[in-house]
C-alpha positions as CSV (number, residue, x, y, z in Angstrom):
1,M,0.0,0.0,0.0
2,S,1.4,3.4,-1.0
3,D,1.9,6.3,1.3
4,A,-0.6,8.3,-0.7
5,I,-3.4,5.8,-0.2
6,G,-2.4,5.3,3.4
7,E,-2.7,9.1,4.0
8,H,-6.2,9.1,2.5
9,I,-7.2,6.2,4.8
10,E,-5.9,8.0,7.9
11,R,-7.7,11.2,6.9
12,F,-10.9,9.1,6.4
13,S,-10.4,7.5,9.8
14,E,-10.1,10.9,11.4
15,W,-13.2,12.0,9.7
16,L,-15.1,9.0,11.0
17,R,-13.9,9.7,14.5
18,V,-14.4,13.5,14.6
19,E,-17.3,14.2,12.2
20,K,-19.3,11.0,12.4
21,G,-18.5,10.3,16.1
22,Y,-17.6,6.6,15.6
23,S,-16.0,4.7,18.4
24,P,-12.3,3.8,18.3
25,H,-13.3,0.2,17.8
26,T,-15.4,1.0,14.8
27,V,-12.8,3.3,13.3
28,S,-10.2,0.6,13.7
29,N,-12.4,-1.9,11.8
30,Y,-12.8,0.5,8.9
31,R,-9.1,1.2,8.8
32,R,-8.2,-2.5,8.9
33,D,-10.6,-3.4,6.1
34,L,-9.4,-0.6,3.9
35,Q,-5.7,-1.4,4.5
36,E,-6.5,-5.1,3.6
37,F,-8.2,-4.0,0.4
38,A,-5.4,-1.5,-0.6
39,A,-2.7,-4.2,0.0
40,T,-4.4,-6.8,-2.1
41,D,-2.7,-7.5,-5.4
42,R,-4.7,-9.7,-7.7
43,G,-2.4,-9.4,-10.7
44,F,-3.1,-5.8,-11.4
45,G,0.2,-4.5,-10.0
46,P,0.6,-2.1,-7.1
47,A,-1.9,0.6,-6.5
48,N,-0.1,3.9,-6.1
49,T,-3.0,6.3,-5.8
50,V,-6.7,6.1,-4.8
51,Q,-7.5,6.5,-8.6
52,D,-5.9,3.1,-9.1
53,L,-8.5,1.5,-6.7
54,D,-10.9,0.8,-9.6
55,L,-13.9,-1.5,-10.1
56,R,-11.7,-4.4,-11.1
57,R,-9.8,-4.3,-7.9
58,V,-13.0,-4.0,-5.8
59,R,-14.5,-7.0,-7.5
60,A,-11.3,-9.0,-7.2
61,F,-11.0,-8.2,-3.5
62,I,-14.6,-9.1,-2.8
63,Y,-14.3,-12.3,-4.8
64,S,-11.1,-13.2,-2.8
65,L,-13.1,-12.9,0.5
66,H,-15.7,-15.5,-0.4
67,G,-15.0,-19.0,1.0
68,R,-12.9,-17.7,3.9
69,N,-15.3,-15.2,5.3
70,K,-19.0,-15.3,6.2
71,N,-21.3,-13.3,4.0
72,S,-21.9,-10.9,6.8
73,S,-18.1,-10.2,7.0
74,V,-17.9,-9.7,3.3
75,A,-20.9,-7.3,3.4
76,R,-19.3,-5.3,6.2
77,K,-16.0,-4.9,4.3
78,L,-17.9,-3.9,1.1
79,S,-19.8,-1.3,3.2
80,A,-16.4,0.1,4.5
81,L,-15.2,0.4,0.9
82,R,-18.4,2.2,-0.2
83,T,-18.2,4.6,2.7
84,F,-14.6,5.4,1.9
85,F,-15.3,6.0,-1.8
86,R,-18.3,8.2,-1.0
87,Y,-16.0,10.2,1.3
88,L,-13.4,10.6,-1.5
89,R,-16.0,11.6,-4.0
90,K,-17.6,14.1,-1.7
91,N,-14.2,15.7,-1.3
92,E,-13.6,15.6,-5.0
93,V,-10.7,13.3,-4.8
94,I,-12.3,10.8,-7.2
95,A,-15.0,11.3,-9.8
96,H,-16.8,8.0,-9.5
97,D,-17.5,5.4,-6.8
98,P,-16.1,2.1,-8.0
99,A,-17.9,0.1,-5.3
100,A,-21.4,1.5,-6.1
101,T,-22.3,-1.2,-8.6
102,V,-20.9,-4.2,-6.7
103,A,-23.7,-6.4,-5.4
104,T,-23.9,-6.9,-1.7
105,P,-23.8,-10.6,-0.7
106,K,-27.0,-12.0,0.8
107,V,-26.6,-12.1,4.6
108,E,-28.3,-15.1,6.2
109,G,-30.7,-14.2,9.0
110,Y,-29.8,-15.5,12.4
111,L,-31.1,-15.2,15.9
112,P,-28.5,-14.1,18.4
113,T,-28.1,-16.1,21.6
114,V,-30.6,-15.2,24.3
115,L,-30.3,-16.5,27.9
116,S,-33.1,-17.5,30.2
117,V,-33.6,-15.5,33.4
118,D,-32.2,-18.5,35.4
119,E,-29.1,-18.6,33.2
120,I,-28.6,-14.9,33.7
121,F,-28.8,-15.2,37.5
122,S,-26.4,-18.2,37.4
123,L,-23.9,-16.2,35.3
124,L,-24.0,-13.2,37.6
125,E,-23.3,-15.3,40.6
126,M,-20.1,-16.9,39.0
127,P,-17.4,-14.4,40.1
128,G,-16.3,-15.6,43.5
129,P,-13.7,-15.2,46.2
130,S,-11.1,-17.2,44.2
131,D,-11.3,-14.8,41.3
132,T,-8.7,-12.0,41.4
133,F,-11.0,-9.4,39.9
134,A,-14.3,-10.8,41.2
135,A,-15.8,-7.4,42.3
136,R,-14.9,-5.8,38.9
137,D,-16.2,-8.7,36.9
138,R,-19.4,-8.9,38.8
139,A,-20.0,-5.2,38.3
140,A,-19.3,-5.4,34.6
141,L,-21.7,-8.4,34.2
142,E,-24.4,-6.7,36.2
143,L,-24.2,-3.5,34.2
144,L,-24.1,-5.3,30.8
145,Y,-27.4,-7.0,31.6
146,A,-29.1,-4.4,33.8
147,A,-28.6,-1.6,31.3
148,G,-28.4,-3.6,28.1
149,I,-25.4,-1.6,26.9
150,R,-22.9,-2.5,24.1
151,V,-19.5,-3.9,25.1
152,A,-17.8,-0.8,23.6
153,E,-20.1,1.4,25.6
154,L,-19.2,-0.4,28.8
155,T,-15.5,-0.1,28.3
156,A,-15.8,3.5,27.4
157,L,-17.6,4.4,30.6
158,N,-16.0,7.0,32.8
159,L,-16.7,7.6,36.5
160,D,-18.6,10.8,35.9
161,Q,-21.2,8.9,33.7
162,V,-22.5,6.9,36.7
163,D,-25.1,8.3,39.1
164,L,-25.5,5.9,42.0
165,T,-28.1,8.1,43.7
166,E,-30.5,7.9,40.8
167,E,-29.2,4.5,39.7
168,M,-28.7,5.9,36.2
169,V,-25.9,5.7,33.8
170,R,-25.1,8.1,31.0
171,I,-24.2,6.1,27.9
172,K,-22.3,7.6,24.9
173,G,-23.5,5.4,22.0
174,K,-22.9,5.3,18.3
175,G,-22.4,8.7,16.7
176,N,-21.6,10.2,20.1
177,K,-25.3,10.3,20.9
178,E,-26.0,10.1,24.6
179,R,-28.8,8.5,26.5
180,L,-29.7,7.9,30.1
181,V,-30.4,4.3,31.1
182,P,-31.5,2.9,34.5
183,M,-29.1,0.3,35.9
184,G,-31.0,-1.0,38.9
185,T,-30.1,-1.7,42.5
186,P,-28.0,-4.9,42.0
187,A,-25.7,-3.1,39.5
188,R,-25.4,-0.1,41.8
189,E,-24.4,-2.3,44.7
190,A,-22.0,-4.2,42.5
191,I,-20.3,-1.0,41.4
192,L,-20.1,0.3,45.0
193,A,-18.4,-3.0,46.0
194,Y,-16.0,-2.7,43.1
195,L,-14.8,0.9,43.7
196,P,-12.2,0.0,46.5
197,Q,-10.7,-2.7,44.2
198,R,-10.6,-0.2,41.4
199,E,-8.5,2.2,43.6
200,I,-6.1,-0.7,44.3
201,L,-5.7,-1.5,40.6
202,L,-5.0,2.2,39.9
203,R,-2.3,2.3,42.6
204,S,-0.7,-0.9,41.4
205,G,-0.7,0.4,37.8
206,Q,0.9,3.7,38.9
207,G,3.6,1.7,40.7
208,Q,4.8,0.4,37.4
209,K,5.3,3.9,36.0
210,P,8.6,5.8,36.7
211,S,6.9,9.1,37.7
212,K,3.8,11.3,37.4
213,S,3.6,14.6,35.7
214,R,1.8,17.5,37.3
215,N,-1.2,16.9,35.0
216,Q,-1.3,13.3,35.9
217,K,-1.3,14.2,39.6
218,Q,-4.1,16.6,39.0
219,R,-6.1,13.9,37.2
220,Q,-5.5,11.5,40.0
221,G,-6.9,14.0,42.4
222,Q,-10.0,14.4,40.2
223,I,-10.4,10.6,40.2
224,K,-10.3,10.4,44.0
225,E,-12.9,13.2,44.2
226,Q,-15.1,11.4,41.8
227,E,-14.8,8.1,43.7
228,Q,-15.7,9.9,46.9
229,R,-18.7,11.5,45.2
230,L,-19.9,8.1,44.0
231,R,-19.5,6.5,47.4
232,Q,-21.5,9.4,49.0
233,Q,-24.2,8.9,46.4
234,G,-24.5,5.2,47.4
235,Q,-24.4,6.0,51.1
236,G,-26.8,8.9,51.0
237,Q,-29.6,7.3,49.0
238,D,-32.9,7.4,50.8
239,Q,-35.5,4.8,50.6
240,G,-38.2,7.0,49.2
241,P,-39.1,7.7,45.6
242,R,-36.0,8.9,43.7
243,Q,-35.8,12.2,42.0
244,Q,-33.2,13.5,39.6
245,Q,-31.2,16.6,40.4
246,G,-33.0,19.6,39.0
247,Q,-36.2,17.6,38.4
248,E,-39.5,19.1,39.4
249,P,-41.9,16.9,41.5
250,G,-43.9,14.8,39.1
251,Q,-41.7,15.4,36.2
252,K,-40.9,12.2,34.2
253,R,-37.4,10.9,34.3
254,D,-35.4,11.3,31.1
255,Q,-34.6,7.6,30.8
256,G,-33.6,6.1,27.5
257,R,-34.1,9.3,25.5
258,I,-31.6,10.1,22.9
259,L,-29.8,13.3,23.9
260,P,-28.4,15.9,21.5
261,R,-24.7,15.7,20.8
262,P,-22.8,18.0,23.1
263,S,-20.8,20.8,21.5
264,K,-17.7,19.7,23.3
265,K,-16.8,16.1,24.0
266,P,-13.8,15.9,26.3
267,E,-12.5,12.4,26.8
268,I,-10.8,12.0,30.1
269,S,-8.9,8.7,29.6
270,A,-7.7,8.8,33.2
271,R,-11.2,8.2,34.6
272,P,-12.3,4.8,33.2
273,L,-14.8,3.0,35.3
274,F,-13.5,-0.5,34.5
275,V,-9.7,-0.9,34.7
276,N,-7.2,-3.8,34.2
277,A,-4.4,-5.0,36.4
278,R,-2.1,-2.1,35.1
279,G,-4.7,0.5,36.0
280,G,-5.6,1.1,32.3
281,R,-9.0,1.0,30.7
282,L,-10.4,-2.5,30.3
283,T,-10.6,-3.5,26.6
284,T,-13.6,-5.0,24.8
285,R,-11.6,-8.2,24.2
286,S,-11.1,-8.6,28.0
287,I,-14.8,-8.2,28.6
288,E,-15.5,-10.8,25.9
289,R,-13.1,-13.2,27.6
290,L,-14.5,-12.8,31.1
291,V,-18.1,-13.3,29.8
292,K,-17.1,-16.4,28.0
293,T,-15.2,-17.8,31.0
294,Y,-18.0,-17.2,33.5
295,A,-20.6,-18.6,31.1
296,E,-18.6,-21.8,30.7
297,R,-18.2,-22.0,34.5
298,A,-22.0,-21.6,34.9
299,G,-22.5,-24.6,32.6
300,I,-24.4,-22.5,29.9
301,A,-24.3,-24.6,26.7
302,A,-24.8,-21.7,24.3
303,R,-21.9,-19.6,23.2
304,V,-22.2,-16.5,25.3
305,S,-20.8,-13.1,24.3
306,P,-21.4,-9.6,25.8
307,H,-24.0,-9.0,23.1
308,A,-25.9,-12.0,24.3
309,L,-26.5,-10.1,27.6
310,R,-27.7,-7.1,25.6
311,H,-30.0,-9.3,23.5
312,S,-31.3,-11.0,26.6
313,F,-32.0,-7.6,28.2
314,A,-34.2,-6.6,25.3
315,T,-35.9,-9.9,24.9
316,H,-36.8,-10.1,28.6
317,L,-38.2,-6.6,28.6
318,L,-40.4,-7.4,25.6
319,E,-41.5,-10.7,27.2
320,M,-42.6,-8.8,30.3
321,G,-44.7,-6.4,28.2
322,A,-42.4,-3.4,27.4
323,D,-43.3,-1.6,24.2
324,L,-41.0,-1.6,21.3
325,R,-40.4,2.1,21.4
326,T,-39.2,2.1,25.0
327,V,-36.8,-0.8,24.2
328,Q,-35.5,1.1,21.2
329,E,-34.7,4.1,23.4
330,L,-33.0,2.1,26.1
331,L,-30.9,0.2,23.5
332,G,-30.0,3.5,21.8
333,H,-31.2,2.4,18.3
334,A,-31.7,5.2,15.8
335,S,-34.2,3.1,13.9
336,L,-37.1,1.0,15.2
337,S,-36.4,-1.6,12.5
338,T,-33.1,-2.4,14.2
339,T,-35.0,-3.1,17.5
340,Q,-37.5,-5.3,15.7
341,R,-34.7,-7.9,15.4
342,Y,-35.0,-8.5,19.1
343,T,-38.6,-9.5,19.0
344,H,-38.1,-13.2,18.4
345,L,-40.2,-14.2,21.4
346,N,-40.8,-17.9,21.9
347,L,-44.0,-19.4,20.4
348,E,-45.4,-20.1,23.9
349,H,-45.2,-16.4,24.8
350,L,-46.6,-15.2,21.5
351,T,-49.5,-17.7,21.8
352,A,-50.3,-16.5,25.3
353,V,-50.4,-12.9,24.3
354,Y,-52.6,-13.7,21.3
355,D,-55.0,-15.7,23.4
356,K,-55.2,-12.9,26.0
357,T,-55.7,-10.0,23.6
358,H,-57.2,-11.0,20.2
359,P,-61.0,-11.2,20.1
360,F,-60.9,-14.2,17.7
361,S,-58.5,-16.2,19.9
362,R,-59.6,-19.3,21.7
363,G,-59.7,-17.3,24.9
364,G,-61.8,-14.6,23.2
365,G,-59.5,-11.9,24.5
366,Q,-59.8,-10.1,27.7
367,K,-62.1,-7.1,27.9
């Protein structure tokens, strides 16, 4: 891959991050797909400029992916190419989009794993005294299921996004859109139990570093203040009805609503909620591993990923009668059609709802 093409890919990646608000994980996937495409030589010779990335190369690249990739992976890579070429065309770097006429492979429909409520409880109970990071892992599992958040949203959480008094968490989702989601008492208690361990992990991580700058010391002081505030929230919560700060009596809580993108989005990397043994931000891969480990220990036969907890969250809400719009807002979906994929309720539940509500059902419906 030439330096000229690599420079365009980096500019495109920066545009995705800044202008589109994509997460680092998503930007990394785009960059990797584009670098793989640009480095592919199918007998056409090296590509020196983006103008050399023509229809022949696109077709040859997509053809080379079949047989060693799922159709969904091929479709994702083709989507990355299309977005890249549209960006180049918009900026008048190229005159035509060479990927526009390439057919998208048919993606087989599938139903993601959904756990039963009993399986969820079993999974959440798995982190025990023998686990080094039991408190952290329990808090992460509780929050994944209680709030139904994406794994990337979990790892991106900072301390100041958690409100233990209101049992709410402010999630920064796709496109940097923010939403408020309830997390429930079990998750709140799990986070409170984890905070002392988090402080220990931060101290051990700092012990591996030679020294701290003045800015680092200031950030550490901010972290301690934030931890103290969170503990005070947990200790000072009353048993009466909860009310958000600045909320008038009787005013509805702003849960699940998509919030407008803030004008400034400071990222304070020194304040991650979930940290590793070195005191750094926990990665999505680490969360995936711990979910898999505890699921296997719980004897859950299905292959369990963090997304399975999100999917179970949505499915259980729908089974208990939540409306689709509410679930859409809690999940942070921009389109209702995306949420509809979570409506694969079991036949028994569908039949029960039909018998209860439809006037032509065997039960005649309930008036």
